[in-house]
C-alpha positions in Angstrom: 76.8 -90.1 17.8 80.0 -89.8 19.9 82.5 -87.0 19.1 86.2 -87.8 18.6 87.1 -87.1 22.2 84.4 -89.5 23.5 85.4 -92.1 20.9 89.0 -92.0 22.0 88.0 -92.3 25.7 85.8 -95.3 24.9 88.7 -96.9 23.0 91.1 -96.4 25.8 88.8 -97.7 28.6 89.7 -101.3 29.6 87.4 -103.6 31.6 89.0 -105.2 34.7 86.3 -106.9 36.8 82.7 -106.7 38.0 80.9 -107.8 41.1 77.9 -107.0 43.3 76.7 -106.5 46.8 73.7 -109.0 46.7 72.1 -108.3 50.1 71.4 -104.8 51.5 73.9 -103.5 54.0 73.9 -100.3 56.0 77.4 -99.1 55.2 80.7 -99.8 53.5 84.0 -98.5 55.1 86.1 -95.8 53.6 88.5 -97.2 51.0 90.2 -96.3 47.7 91.3 -98.1 44.5 94.9 -97.3 43.5 94.7 -97.6 39.7 91.1 -98.3 38.6 87.9 -96.5 38.2 84.9 -98.0 40.0 81.5 -97.6 38.3 78.7 -98.3 40.8 75.0 -98.7 40.0 72.7 -98.9 43.0 70.2 -101.7 42.8 68.5 -101.2 46.2 67.9 -98.5 48.8 68.8 -94.8 49.2 71.8 -93.3 51.0 74.9 -91.2 50.5 78.3 -92.1 49.1 81.0 -89.7 50.2 83.7 -89.3 47.6 86.7 -87.5 49.0 84.8 -84.9 51.0 81.9 -84.6 48.6 78.6 -86.3 49.7 76.7 -87.8 46.7 73.1 -88.9 47.4 72.0 -92.1 45.6 68.8 -94.1 45.0 67.7 -96.9 42.8 69.4 -96.5 39.4 72.0 -93.9 40.4 75.4 -94.6 38.8 78.5 -93.0 40.4 81.9 -93.1 38.7 84.6 -93.3 41.4 88.1 -92.1 40.3 91.3 -93.9 41.2 93.0 -93.0 44.5 90.0 -90.9 45.8 88.7 -92.5 49.0 85.0 -93.2 49.3 82.4 -94.7 51.8 78.7 -95.5 51.7 75.9 -95.2 54.3 72.2 -96.0 54.1 69.7 -96.1 56.9 67.5 -98.6 54.9 70.4 -100.6 53.5 71.8 -100.6 50.0 73.0 -103.0 47.3 74.8 -102.4 44.1 76.7 -103.7 41.1 80.3 -102.4 40.9 82.6 -102.5 37.9 86.3 -101.8 37.8 88.1 -100.4 34.7 91.0 -98.4 33.6 91.1 -95.3 31.4 87.4 -94.3 31.9 87.8 -90.6 31.9 90.0 -87.6 32.9 89.2 -86.6 36.5 88.8 -82.8 36.9 87.6 -82.9 40.5 83.9 -83.3 39.8 82.5 -86.8 40.6 80.6 -88.1 37.5 77.0 -89.1 38.5 74.4 -90.5 36.1 70.9 -91.9 36.4 69.7 -95.1 34.7 66.5 -94.7 32.6 63.1 -95.9 33.9 63.4 -99.0 31.8 66.8 -99.7 33.4 69.0 -100.5 30.4 72.3 -99.9 32.2 71.2 -102.3 35.0 70.2 -104.9 32.4 73.5 -104.8 30.5 75.5 -104.7 33.8 73.6 -107.8 35.1 74.3 -109.6 31.8 78.0 -108.6 32.0 78.2 -109.9 35.5 76.7 -113.2 34.3 79.0 -113.5 31.3 82.2 -112.8 33.3 81.3 -115.8 35.5 81.0 -118.0 32.4 83.8 -116.7 30.2 86.5 -115.6 32.8 88.7 -113.8 30.3 88.2 -110.0 30.6 89.3 -109.7 27.0 86.6 -112.0 25.7 84.9 -110.2 22.8 81.4 -110.6 24.3 82.6 -109.1 27.6 84.3 -106.2 25.8 81.1 -105.4 23.7 78.9 -105.4 26.8 81.3 -103.1 28.6 81.3 -100.9 25.5 77.5 -100.6 25.7 77.7 -99.4 29.3 80.3 -96.8 28.2 78.0 -95.7 25.4 75.1 -95.2 27.8 77.3 -93.1 30.1 78.6 -91.0 27.2 75.0 -90.3 26.0 73.8 -89.4 29.5 76.9 -87.3 30.2 76.0 -85.1 27.1 72.5 -84.8 28.5 73.5 -84.0 32.1 71.3 -80.9 32.2 68.2 -83.0 31.2 65.2 -82.9 33.5 64.7 -86.2 35.4 61.0 -86.3 34.7 61.5 -85.8 31.0 64.2 -88.5 30.9 61.9 -90.8 32.9 59.0 -90.2 30.5 61.3 -90.8 27.5 62.3 -94.1 29.0 58.7 -95.2 29.5 57.7 -94.2 26.0 60.7 -96.1 24.5 59.9 -99.2 26.6 56.4 -99.4 25.2 56.7 -98.4 21.6 55.9 -101.9 20.4 52.7 -102.1 22.5 49.6 -101.2 20.4 47.4 -100.9 23.5 49.7 -98.5 25.2 48.4 -95.0 25.8 50.7 -92.0 26.6 48.4 -91.2 29.5 49.5 -94.4 31.2 53.1 -93.2 31.3 52.1 -89.7 32.5 50.1 -91.2 35.3 53.1 -93.1 36.6 55.2 -90.0 37.2 55.0 -87.7 40.3 53.6 -84.6 38.5 50.3 -83.6 36.7 49.8 -84.7 33.2 49.5 -81.1 31.9 52.7 -80.1 33.6 54.6 -83.1 32.2 53.3 -82.4 28.7 54.4 -78.8 28.9 57.8 -79.7 30.4 58.4 -82.4 27.8 57.6 -80.1 24.9 59.8 -77.3 26.4 62.8 -79.7 26.7 62.4 -81.8 23.5 60.4 -79.6 21.2 57.8 -82.4 20.8 54.7 -83.6 22.6 55.0 -87.0 24.3 52.8 -88.6 21.6 54.8 -87.0 18.9 58.0 -88.3 20.4 56.5 -91.8 20.7 55.4 -91.7 17.0 59.0 -90.7 16.1 60.3 -93.7 17.9 57.8 -95.9 16.2 58.7 -94.6 12.7 62.4 -94.9 13.5 61.9 -98.6 14.3 59.7 -99.1 11.3 62.5 -97.7 9.0 64.9 -100.1 10.6 62.6 -103.1 9.9 61.9 -101.9 6.3 65.7 -101.7 5.7 66.1 -105.2 7.0 63.6 -106.5 4.5 61.4 -109.6 4.7 58.5 -107.8 6.3 55.3 -106.6 4.7 54.1 -103.1 5.6 51.3 -104.6 7.6 53.7 -106.7 9.6 55.9 -103.7 10.3 52.9 -101.7 11.4 52.0 -104.4 13.9 55.6 -104.7 15.2 55.8 -101.0 16.0 52.5 -100.8 17.8 50.4 -99.3 15.0 48.2 -102.2 13.9 46.0 -100.1 11.5 48.0 -100.2 8.3 46.2 -97.1 6.8 46.9 -95.0 9.8 50.5 -96.3 9.9 51.0 -95.4 6.3 49.8 -91.8 6.9 52.0 -91.5 10.0 55.0 -92.8 8.1 54.4 -90.4 5.3 54.2 -87.5 7.8 57.5 -88.4 9.5 59.5 -90.0 6.7 58.3 -88.0 3.7 57.4 -91.2 1.8 54.9 -94.0 2.1 56.4 -97.2 3.7 56.1 -99.2 0.5 58.0 -96.6 -1.5 60.6 -96.3 1.3 61.2 -100.0 1.3 61.8 -100.0 -2.5 64.4 -97.2 -2.2 66.6 -98.8 0.5 
């Protein structure tokens, strides 16, 4: 949940425009924006963006918030592409360039791509759909800003687990094998940072989604179990009881 300061910052932010560099290019000359922030997410390549005199390395999914007036330039030996968004009132600038990293399942990129598409259709930057999509992007940055000290491998694993929570055939070992570290090291690191094992975290996500479905109503316990990737209703009921303190049928009656 956002605190009051973050809530005010979000309310003050105003979307201006969005665009993209569709084809990789090796560089972009030094320039500045007089009265808008520029939020850039890199969609291809690796390189460096120099903001003022500070070099900031980027890769796929890196998001850099460029303050007004501060000059910046980009260089990449392999070529880079990005989606860039202009807005006003994003944040107070204290001299430190805000840098974020999209999750492995790329939610920021997905919403930014949809916002880019919608602005071409709707034109009006004050359109409610455009403002809501912009708000989602700000919510992601607020969340990731609070977790700026999070370990990138832990965040990558969290993203992979969240992306597969509905898949009954998914095994945690699959996600572990996709990351550049040993499975034992990842399990230990994940537990140190989150207080839970990867499987325990996945089960929490599944039970959280199950609660949401039960609150919506219209689903049997068996249907909910299938939808959250736990097709065995007996195991699902035990798992739900462990995490929620009640059986799913009783939980559904109380909401």
